[in-house]
ZAVEX-111011 format. One record per residue: residue number from 0; chain; residue in one letter; x, z, y of N, C-alpha, C in turn. Coordinates in Angstrom, 2 decimals, padded with zeros to 5 digits. Atoms other than C-alpha are relative to their C-alpha. Example, Ala and Ser with C-alpha at 12.3 -4.5 7.8 and 13.67 -1.06 7.14 Angstrom:
// residues 2
<numi seq="0" mol="A" type="a" n_xx="000.89" n_zz="000.00" n_yy="-001.19" ca_xx="012.30" ca_zz="007.80" ca_yy="-004.50" c_xx="000.90" c_zz="000.00" c_yy="001.20"/>
<numi seq="1" mol="A" type="s" n_xx="-000.82" n_zz="-000.06" n_yy="-001.19" ca_xx="013.67" ca_zz="007.14" ca_yy="-001.06" c_xx="-000.77" c_zz="000.73" c_yy="001.09"/>
This chain:
// residues 96
<numi seq="0" mol="A" type="m" n_xx="-000.42" n_zz="001.21" n_yy="-000.62" ca_xx="-029.77" ca_zz="028.92" ca_yy="-027.26" c_xx="000.88" c_zz="000.42" c_yy="000.64"/>
<numi seq="1" mol="A" type="f" n_xx="-000.97" n_zz="-000.06" n_yy="-000.59" ca_xx="-027.23" ca_zz="028.01" ca_yy="-025.17" c_xx="-000.63" c_zz="-000.36" c_yy="001.16"/>
<numi seq="2" mol="A" type="l" n_xx="000.53" n_zz="000.30" n_yy="-001.02" ca_xx="-028.05" ca_zz="028.08" ca_yy="-021.45" c_xx="000.69" c_zz="-002.27" c_yy="000.47"/>
<numi seq="3" mol="A" type="v" n_xx="000.05" n_zz="001.17" n_yy="-000.47" ca_xx="-027.99" ca_zz="023.86" ca_yy="-020.08" c_xx="-000.09" c_zz="-000.20" c_yy="000.81"/>
<numi seq="4" mol="A" type="s" n_xx="000.85" n_zz="000.65" n_yy="-001.15" ca_xx="-028.20" ca_zz="022.60" ca_yy="-016.77" c_xx="000.42" c_zz="-001.62" c_yy="-000.60"/>
<numi seq="5" mol="A" type="r" n_xx="000.45" n_zz="001.28" n_yy="-000.05" ca_xx="-030.00" ca_zz="019.50" ca_yy="-017.07" c_xx="-000.34" c_zz="-000.57" c_yy="001.55"/>
<numi seq="6" mol="A" type="r" n_xx="000.38" n_zz="000.56" n_yy="-001.99" ca_xx="-029.59" ca_zz="018.98" ca_yy="-013.06" c_xx="001.02" c_zz="-001.92" c_yy="-000.32"/>
<numi seq="7" mol="A" type="r" n_xx="-000.35" n_zz="001.50" n_yy="000.07" ca_xx="-028.89" ca_zz="015.49" ca_yy="-012.57" c_xx="001.55" c_zz="-000.01" c_yy="001.00"/>
<numi seq="8" mol="A" type="p" n_xx="-001.11" n_zz="-000.35" n_yy="-001.04" ca_xx="-025.01" ca_zz="014.87" ca_yy="-010.42" c_xx="-001.37" c_zz="-000.93" c_yy="001.25"/>
<numi seq="9" mol="A" type="t" n_xx="000.80" n_zz="000.76" n_yy="-001.40" ca_xx="-026.17" ca_zz="014.01" ca_yy="-006.54" c_xx="001.18" c_zz="-000.30" c_yy="000.27"/>
<numi seq="10" mol="A" type="m" n_xx="-000.74" n_zz="000.67" n_yy="-000.67" ca_xx="-024.12" ca_zz="012.37" ca_yy="-004.38" c_xx="001.22" c_zz="000.82" c_yy="000.77"/>
<numi seq="11" mol="A" type="m" n_xx="-001.04" n_zz="-001.00" n_yy="-000.19" ca_xx="-022.53" ca_zz="015.95" ca_yy="-003.00" c_xx="000.65" c_zz="000.46" c_yy="-001.08"/>
<numi seq="12" mol="A" type="s" n_xx="-000.47" n_zz="-000.61" n_yy="001.40" ca_xx="-021.44" ca_zz="016.60" ca_yy="-006.90" c_xx="001.37" c_zz="-000.40" c_yy="-000.09"/>
<numi seq="13" mol="A" type="f" n_xx="-001.08" n_zz="000.95" n_yy="000.02" ca_xx="-018.71" ca_zz="014.28" ca_yy="-006.43" c_xx="000.28" c_zz="-000.39" c_yy="-001.77"/>
<numi seq="14" mol="A" type="g" n_xx="000.11" n_zz="000.30" n_yy="000.79" ca_xx="-019.84" ca_zz="013.38" ca_yy="-010.16" c_xx="001.34" c_zz="000.78" c_yy="-001.11"/>
<numi seq="15" mol="A" type="a" n_xx="-001.01" n_zz="-000.95" n_yy="000.65" ca_xx="-017.03" ca_zz="014.48" ca_yy="-013.27" c_xx="001.01" c_zz="000.41" c_yy="000.50"/>
<numi seq="16" mol="A" type="i" n_xx="-001.76" n_zz="000.21" n_yy="000.07" ca_xx="-013.72" ca_zz="013.75" ca_yy="-011.53" c_xx="-000.06" c_zz="001.19" c_yy="001.47"/>
<numi seq="17" mol="A" type="g" n_xx="-000.30" n_zz="-001.39" n_yy="-001.42" ca_xx="-014.58" ca_zz="016.70" ca_yy="-008.59" c_xx="000.49" c_zz="-000.48" c_yy="001.50"/>
<numi seq="18" mol="A" type="g" n_xx="-000.75" n_zz="000.62" n_yy="-001.71" ca_xx="-013.21" ca_zz="016.41" ca_yy="-005.03" c_xx="001.29" c_zz="-001.11" c_yy="000.09"/>
<numi seq="19" mol="A" type="t" n_xx="-001.04" n_zz="001.04" n_yy="000.19" ca_xx="-010.33" ca_zz="014.54" ca_yy="-006.68" c_xx="000.25" c_zz="-001.43" c_yy="000.20"/>
<numi seq="20" mol="A" type="g" n_xx="000.60" n_zz="001.50" n_yy="-000.40" ca_xx="-011.90" ca_zz="010.71" ca_yy="-006.50" c_xx="000.02" c_zz="000.10" c_yy="001.42"/>
<numi seq="21" mol="A" type="m" n_xx="000.47" n_zz="000.26" n_yy="-001.47" ca_xx="-012.87" ca_zz="011.39" ca_yy="-002.93" c_xx="001.73" c_zz="000.33" c_yy="000.85"/>
<numi seq="22" mol="A" type="l" n_xx="-001.15" n_zz="000.47" n_yy="-000.86" ca_xx="-008.99" ca_zz="012.50" ca_yy="-001.90" c_xx="000.77" c_zz="-000.81" c_yy="-000.41"/>
<numi seq="23" mol="A" type="l" n_xx="-000.69" n_zz="001.10" n_yy="000.23" ca_xx="-007.24" ca_zz="010.09" ca_yy="-004.00" c_xx="-000.39" c_zz="-001.64" c_yy="000.84"/>
<numi seq="24" mol="A" type="g" n_xx="000.59" n_zz="001.15" n_yy="-000.75" ca_xx="-009.41" ca_zz="007.48" ca_yy="-002.03" c_xx="000.53" c_zz="000.02" c_yy="001.58"/>
<numi seq="25" mol="A" type="f" n_xx="-001.13" n_zz="-000.52" n_yy="-000.94" ca_xx="-008.11" ca_zz="009.04" ca_yy="001.37" c_xx="001.42" c_zz="-000.19" c_yy="-000.48"/>
<numi seq="26" mol="A" type="l" n_xx="-001.07" n_zz="000.86" n_yy="000.20" ca_xx="-004.95" ca_zz="008.48" ca_yy="000.10" c_xx="000.55" c_zz="-001.27" c_yy="-000.52"/>
<numi seq="27" mol="A" type="f" n_xx="000.15" n_zz="000.97" n_yy="000.27" ca_xx="-005.01" ca_zz="005.35" ca_yy="-001.10" c_xx="-000.17" c_zz="-000.98" c_yy="001.05"/>
<numi seq="28" mol="A" type="w" n_xx="-000.18" n_zz="000.18" n_yy="-001.49" ca_xx="-006.12" ca_zz="004.34" ca_yy="002.49" c_xx="000.98" c_zz="000.24" c_yy="000.87"/>
<numi seq="29" mol="A" type="f" n_xx="-000.88" n_zz="-000.34" n_yy="-000.94" ca_xx="-003.66" ca_zz="006.17" ca_yy="004.30" c_xx="001.10" c_zz="-000.82" c_yy="-000.43"/>
<numi seq="30" mol="A" type="v" n_xx="-001.34" n_zz="000.32" n_yy="000.24" ca_xx="-000.50" ca_zz="004.71" ca_yy="002.05" c_xx="-000.28" c_zz="-001.57" c_yy="000.20"/>
<numi seq="31" mol="A" type="l" n_xx="000.44" n_zz="001.30" n_yy="-000.24" ca_xx="-002.32" ca_zz="001.28" ca_yy="002.65" c_xx="-000.01" c_zz="-000.52" c_yy="001.64"/>
<numi seq="32" mol="A" type="v" n_xx="-000.07" n_zz="000.03" n_yy="-001.65" ca_xx="-002.66" ca_zz="001.56" ca_yy="006.65" c_xx="001.55" c_zz="000.01" c_yy="000.26"/>
<numi seq="33" mol="A" type="l" n_xx="-001.70" n_zz="-000.48" n_yy="-000.40" ca_xx="001.28" ca_zz="003.04" ca_yy="006.77" c_xx="000.88" c_zz="-001.39" c_yy="-000.69"/>
<numi seq="34" mol="A" type="l" n_xx="-000.97" n_zz="001.15" n_yy="000.29" ca_xx="002.62" ca_zz="-000.01" ca_yy="004.77" c_xx="-000.35" c_zz="-001.61" c_yy="001.03"/>
<numi seq="35" mol="A" type="v" n_xx="000.40" n_zz="000.68" n_yy="-000.66" ca_xx="000.72" ca_zz="-002.28" ca_yy="006.81" c_xx="000.57" c_zz="000.51" c_yy="001.88"/>
<numi seq="36" mol="A" type="i" n_xx="-000.18" n_zz="000.15" n_yy="-000.86" ca_xx="002.00" ca_zz="-001.20" ca_yy="009.79" c_xx="001.69" c_zz="000.45" c_yy="-000.30"/>
<numi seq="37" mol="A" type="g" n_xx="-001.45" n_zz="-000.42" n_yy="000.38" ca_xx="005.62" ca_zz="-000.54" ca_yy="008.32" c_xx="000.54" c_zz="-001.39" c_yy="-000.19"/>
<numi seq="38" mol="A" type="s" n_xx="-000.34" n_zz="001.57" n_yy="-000.36" ca_xx="005.84" ca_zz="-004.43" ca_yy="008.07" c_xx="-000.42" c_zz="-000.48" c_yy="000.98"/>
<numi seq="39" mol="A" type="l" n_xx="000.01" n_zz="000.54" n_yy="-001.38" ca_xx="004.69" ca_zz="-005.28" ca_yy="011.29" c_xx="001.12" c_zz="000.73" c_yy="000.65"/>
<numi seq="40" mol="A" type="y" n_xx="-000.61" n_zz="-001.21" n_yy="-000.67" ca_xx="007.32" ca_zz="-002.74" ca_yy="012.27" c_xx="001.32" c_zz="-001.04" c_yy="-000.18"/>
<numi seq="41" mol="A" type="l" n_xx="-000.66" n_zz="000.77" n_yy="000.37" ca_xx="009.73" ca_zz="-004.76" ca_yy="010.72" c_xx="000.03" c_zz="-001.57" c_yy="000.44"/>
<numi seq="42" mol="A" type="i" n_xx="-000.41" n_zz="001.02" n_yy="-000.92" ca_xx="008.83" ca_zz="-008.07" ca_yy="011.90" c_xx="000.14" c_zz="-000.28" c_yy="001.50"/>
<numi seq="43" mol="A" type="v" n_xx="-000.26" n_zz="-000.08" n_yy="-001.34" ca_xx="008.75" ca_zz="-007.49" ca_yy="015.18" c_xx="001.24" c_zz="000.33" c_yy="000.23"/>
<numi seq="44" mol="A" type="s" n_xx="-000.66" n_zz="000.09" n_yy="-000.27" ca_xx="012.13" ca_zz="-006.08" ca_yy="014.81" c_xx="001.20" c_zz="-000.86" c_yy="-000.21"/>
<numi seq="45" mol="A" type="r" n_xx="-000.44" n_zz="001.12" n_yy="-000.13" ca_xx="013.73" ca_zz="-008.90" ca_yy="013.18" c_xx="000.60" c_zz="-000.50" c_yy="001.02"/>
<numi seq="46" mol="A" type="r" n_xx="-000.23" n_zz="000.50" n_yy="-001.48" ca_xx="012.62" ca_zz="-010.84" ca_yy="015.84" c_xx="000.66" c_zz="000.06" c_yy="000.98"/>
<numi seq="47" mol="A" type="e" n_xx="-000.34" n_zz="-000.44" n_yy="-001.08" ca_xx="013.82" ca_zz="-008.99" ca_yy="018.23" c_xx="001.77" c_zz="-000.32" c_yy="-000.26"/>
<numi seq="48" mol="A" type="e" n_xx="-001.21" n_zz="000.44" n_yy="000.49" ca_xx="017.53" ca_zz="-009.13" ca_yy="016.76" c_xx="000.27" c_zz="-000.86" c_yy="000.27"/>
<numi seq="49" mol="A" type="k" n_xx="-000.14" n_zz="001.60" n_yy="-000.22" ca_xx="017.42" ca_zz="-012.77" ca_yy="016.37" c_xx="000.69" c_zz="-000.33" c_yy="001.70"/>
<numi seq="50" mol="A" type="g" n_xx="000.31" n_zz="000.37" n_yy="-001.83" ca_xx="016.44" ca_zz="-013.16" ca_yy="020.69" c_xx="001.55" c_zz="000.98" c_yy="000.43"/>
<numi seq="51" mol="A" type="s" n_xx="-000.77" n_zz="-001.26" n_yy="-001.06" ca_xx="019.01" ca_zz="-009.89" ca_yy="021.19" c_xx="001.70" c_zz="-000.97" c_yy="000.31"/>
<numi seq="52" mol="A" type="l" n_xx="-001.55" n_zz="000.16" n_yy="-000.39" ca_xx="022.35" ca_zz="-012.21" ca_yy="021.01" c_xx="000.23" c_zz="-000.37" c_yy="001.19"/>
<numi seq="53" mol="A" type="t" n_xx="-000.35" n_zz="000.51" n_yy="-001.71" ca_xx="024.13" ca_zz="-012.93" ca_yy="024.05" c_xx="000.70" c_zz="-001.54" c_yy="-000.34"/>
<numi seq="54" mol="A" type="p" n_xx="-000.99" n_zz="001.30" n_yy="000.53" ca_xx="026.00" ca_zz="-016.62" ca_yy="024.30" c_xx="001.29" c_zz="-000.02" c_yy="-000.01"/>
<numi seq="55" mol="A" type="l" n_xx="-001.75" n_zz="000.10" n_yy="000.59" ca_xx="029.52" ca_zz="-015.07" ca_yy="023.89" c_xx="-000.01" c_zz="-000.25" c_yy="-001.49"/>
<numi seq="56" mol="A" type="e" n_xx="000.10" n_zz="-000.78" n_yy="000.99" ca_xx="028.35" ca_zz="-013.44" ca_yy="020.77" c_xx="-000.32" c_zz="-001.64" c_yy="-000.98"/>
<numi seq="57" mol="A" type="i" n_xx="000.43" n_zz="001.56" n_yy="001.01" ca_xx="026.34" ca_zz="-016.93" ca_yy="019.38" c_xx="001.33" c_zz="-000.38" c_yy="-000.42"/>
<numi seq="58" mol="A" type="l" n_xx="-001.56" n_zz="000.38" n_yy="000.32" ca_xx="030.12" ca_zz="-018.46" ca_yy="020.36" c_xx="000.79" c_zz="000.43" c_yy="-001.22"/>
<numi seq="59" mol="A" type="k" n_xx="-001.34" n_zz="-001.04" n_yy="000.80" ca_xx="032.40" ca_zz="-016.35" ca_yy="019.02" c_xx="-000.99" c_zz="-000.05" c_yy="-001.97"/>
<numi seq="60" mol="A" type="r" n_xx="000.80" n_zz="000.77" n_yy="001.63" ca_xx="029.76" ca_zz="-016.77" ca_yy="015.65" c_xx="000.35" c_zz="-001.08" c_yy="-000.77"/>
<numi seq="61" mol="A" type="r" n_xx="000.07" n_zz="000.90" n_yy="000.38" ca_xx="029.99" ca_zz="-020.27" ca_yy="015.75" c_xx="001.38" c_zz="-000.66" c_yy="-000.36"/>
<numi seq="62" mol="A" type="f" n_xx="-001.43" n_zz="000.44" n_yy="000.36" ca_xx="033.82" ca_zz="-020.62" ca_yy="016.12" c_xx="000.49" c_zz="000.70" c_yy="-001.37"/>
<numi seq="63" mol="A" type="a" n_xx="-000.30" n_zz="-000.12" n_yy="001.04" ca_xx="034.06" ca_zz="-018.40" ca_yy="013.17" c_xx="-000.30" c_zz="-000.21" c_yy="-000.80"/>
<numi seq="64" mol="A" type="g" n_xx="000.13" n_zz="001.10" n_yy="001.33" ca_xx="032.30" ca_zz="-020.07" ca_yy="010.85" c_xx="000.44" c_zz="-001.23" c_yy="000.00"/>
<numi seq="65" mol="A" type="g" n_xx="-000.56" n_zz="001.19" n_yy="-000.32" ca_xx="034.01" ca_zz="-022.88" ca_yy="011.87" c_xx="-000.51" c_zz="-001.44" c_yy="000.61"/>
<numi seq="66" mol="A" type="e" n_xx="000.17" n_zz="001.50" n_yy="-000.65" ca_xx="031.71" ca_zz="-025.21" ca_yy="013.36" c_xx="000.02" c_zz="-000.21" c_yy="000.86"/>
<numi seq="67" mol="A" type="i" n_xx="-000.42" n_zz="000.13" n_yy="-001.63" ca_xx="033.55" ca_zz="-025.35" ca_yy="016.68" c_xx="001.32" c_zz="000.02" c_yy="-000.69"/>
<numi seq="68" mol="A" type="s" n_xx="-000.62" n_zz="-000.07" n_yy="-000.62" ca_xx="037.24" ca_zz="-025.75" ca_yy="017.07" c_xx="000.48" c_zz="000.91" c_yy="001.02"/>
<numi seq="69" mol="A" type="l" n_xx="-000.54" n_zz="-001.07" n_yy="-000.98" ca_xx="039.60" ca_zz="-023.41" ca_yy="018.86" c_xx="-000.02" c_zz="-000.73" c_yy="001.51"/>
<numi seq="70" mol="A" type="a" n_xx="000.15" n_zz="000.52" n_yy="-001.64" ca_xx="039.56" ca_zz="-026.17" ca_yy="021.64" c_xx="-001.89" c_zz="000.55" c_yy="000.45"/>
<numi seq="71" mol="A" type="e" n_xx="001.13" n_zz="000.36" n_yy="-000.36" ca_xx="035.94" ca_zz="-026.61" ca_yy="022.06" c_xx="-000.37" c_zz="001.71" c_yy="000.57"/>
<numi seq="72" mol="A" type="y" n_xx="000.02" n_zz="-001.41" n_yy="-000.09" ca_xx="035.68" ca_zz="-022.65" ca_yy="021.71" c_xx="000.96" c_zz="000.40" c_yy="001.19"/>
<numi seq="73" mol="A" type="e" n_xx="-000.60" n_zz="-000.61" n_yy="-001.20" ca_xx="038.26" ca_zz="-021.93" ca_yy="024.62" c_xx="-001.06" c_zz="-000.39" c_yy="001.37"/>
<numi seq="74" mol="A" type="l" n_xx="000.35" n_zz="000.69" n_yy="-001.08" ca_xx="036.45" ca_zz="-024.78" ca_yy="026.82" c_xx="-001.56" c_zz="000.63" c_yy="000.01"/>
<numi seq="75" mol="A" type="a" n_xx="002.06" n_zz="-000.37" n_yy="-000.62" ca_xx="032.53" ca_zz="-023.17" ca_yy="026.36" c_xx="000.76" c_zz="001.27" c_yy="000.19"/>
<numi seq="76" mol="A" type="k" n_xx="-000.10" n_zz="-001.25" n_yy="-000.66" ca_xx="034.38" ca_zz="-019.70" ca_yy="026.78" c_xx="000.35" c_zz="-000.16" c_yy="001.38"/>
<numi seq="77" mol="A" type="k" n_xx="-000.54" n_zz="000.68" n_yy="-001.13" ca_xx="035.92" ca_zz="-020.96" ca_yy="029.74" c_xx="-001.60" c_zz="000.19" c_yy="001.37"/>
<numi seq="78" mol="A" type="t" n_xx="000.95" n_zz="000.35" n_yy="-001.03" ca_xx="033.07" ca_zz="-022.21" ca_yy="031.18" c_xx="-001.30" c_zz="001.38" c_yy="000.26"/>
<numi seq="79" mol="A" type="l" n_xx="000.87" n_zz="-001.08" n_yy="000.26" ca_xx="030.52" ca_zz="-019.38" ca_yy="029.94" c_xx="000.12" c_zz="001.09" c_yy="000.97"/>
<numi seq="80" mol="A" type="v" n_xx="000.41" n_zz="-001.04" n_yy="-000.85" ca_xx="032.42" ca_zz="-016.49" ca_yy="031.42" c_xx="000.77" c_zz="-000.96" c_yy="001.80"/>
<numi seq="81" mol="A" type="l" n_xx="000.44" n_zz="000.58" n_yy="-001.40" ca_xx="032.37" ca_zz="-019.18" ca_yy="034.97" c_xx="-001.03" c_zz="000.31" c_yy="000.36"/>
<numi seq="82" mol="A" type="a" n_xx="001.74" n_zz="-000.09" n_yy="-000.27" ca_xx="028.41" ca_zz="-019.29" ca_yy="034.66" c_xx="000.26" c_zz="001.32" c_yy="000.53"/>
<numi seq="83" mol="A" type="s" n_xx="000.56" n_zz="-001.48" n_yy="-000.19" ca_xx="028.16" ca_zz="-015.28" ca_yy="034.03" c_xx="000.91" c_zz="000.09" c_yy="001.70"/>
<numi seq="84" mol="A" type="v" n_xx="000.05" n_zz="-000.33" n_yy="-001.45" ca_xx="030.77" ca_zz="-014.79" ca_yy="037.69" c_xx="-001.05" c_zz="-000.51" c_yy="000.60"/>
<numi seq="85" mol="A" type="e" n_xx="000.80" n_zz="000.09" n_yy="-001.55" ca_xx="028.64" ca_zz="-017.01" ca_yy="039.99" c_xx="-001.35" c_zz="000.56" c_yy="-000.05"/>
<numi seq="86" mol="A" type="d" n_xx="001.39" n_zz="-000.40" n_yy="000.38" ca_xx="025.26" ca_zz="-015.68" ca_yy="038.51" c_xx="000.07" c_zz="001.94" c_yy="000.54"/>
<numi seq="87" mol="A" type="s" n_xx="000.07" n_zz="-001.70" n_yy="-000.27" ca_xx="026.45" ca_zz="-012.13" ca_yy="039.27" c_xx="000.15" c_zz="000.09" c_yy="001.52"/>
<numi seq="88" mol="A" type="g" n_xx="000.08" n_zz="-000.31" n_yy="-001.54" ca_xx="027.02" ca_zz="-012.51" ca_yy="042.85" c_xx="001.68" c_zz="000.27" c_yy="000.76"/>
<numi seq="89" mol="A" type="w" n_xx="-001.05" n_zz="000.05" n_yy="-000.34" ca_xx="030.43" ca_zz="-011.84" ca_yy="042.97" c_xx="000.68" c_zz="-001.06" c_yy="000.47"/>
<numi seq="90" mol="A" type="p" n_xx="-000.38" n_zz="000.70" n_yy="-000.49" ca_xx="032.37" ca_zz="-014.18" ca_yy="044.87" c_xx="001.09" c_zz="-000.06" c_yy="-000.71"/>
<numi seq="91" mol="A" type="k" n_xx="-000.98" n_zz="000.74" n_yy="001.16" ca_xx="035.14" ca_zz="-016.60" ca_yy="042.89" c_xx="001.14" c_zz="000.55" c_yy="000.90"/>
<numi seq="92" mol="A" type="a" n_xx="-001.64" n_zz="-000.32" n_yy="-000.75" ca_xx="038.87" ca_zz="-015.82" ca_yy="043.44" c_xx="000.52" c_zz="-001.61" c_yy="000.71"/>
<numi seq="93" mol="A" type="q" n_xx="-000.83" n_zz="001.59" n_yy="-000.21" ca_xx="040.80" ca_zz="-018.44" ca_yy="045.36" c_xx="001.34" c_zz="000.15" c_yy="-000.15"/>
<numi seq="94" mol="A" type="k" n_xx="-001.74" n_zz="000.16" n_yy="-000.18" ca_xx="043.97" ca_zz="-019.93" ca_yy="045.11" c_xx="000.87" c_zz="000.00" c_yy="001.33"/>
<numi seq="95" mol="A" type="f" n_xx="-000.75" n_zz="-000.44" n_yy="-001.17" ca_xx="046.83" ca_zz="-019.00" ca_yy="047.76" c_xx="001.35" c_zz="-000.76" c_yy="-000.68"/>
């Protein structure tokens, strides 16, 4: 007669799959956590991109897109440049 083990599987024997099932479980959760972290990073980085445009860049995009005319663009650009000079603390140019 053949020797057959009649031992019942326990929690430590990992059943018929062996240690592979436990490894796949860890791998599944690792990949899931990486996907969550990656998606949160993409969401946050896109928000920062939208808020990082300067007023002059926004003005240039509006002009390039045809939202405003050349006269409106030049007037707004002069206003922005003058406002940035006033905010910088530099004295204004004086006319002679």
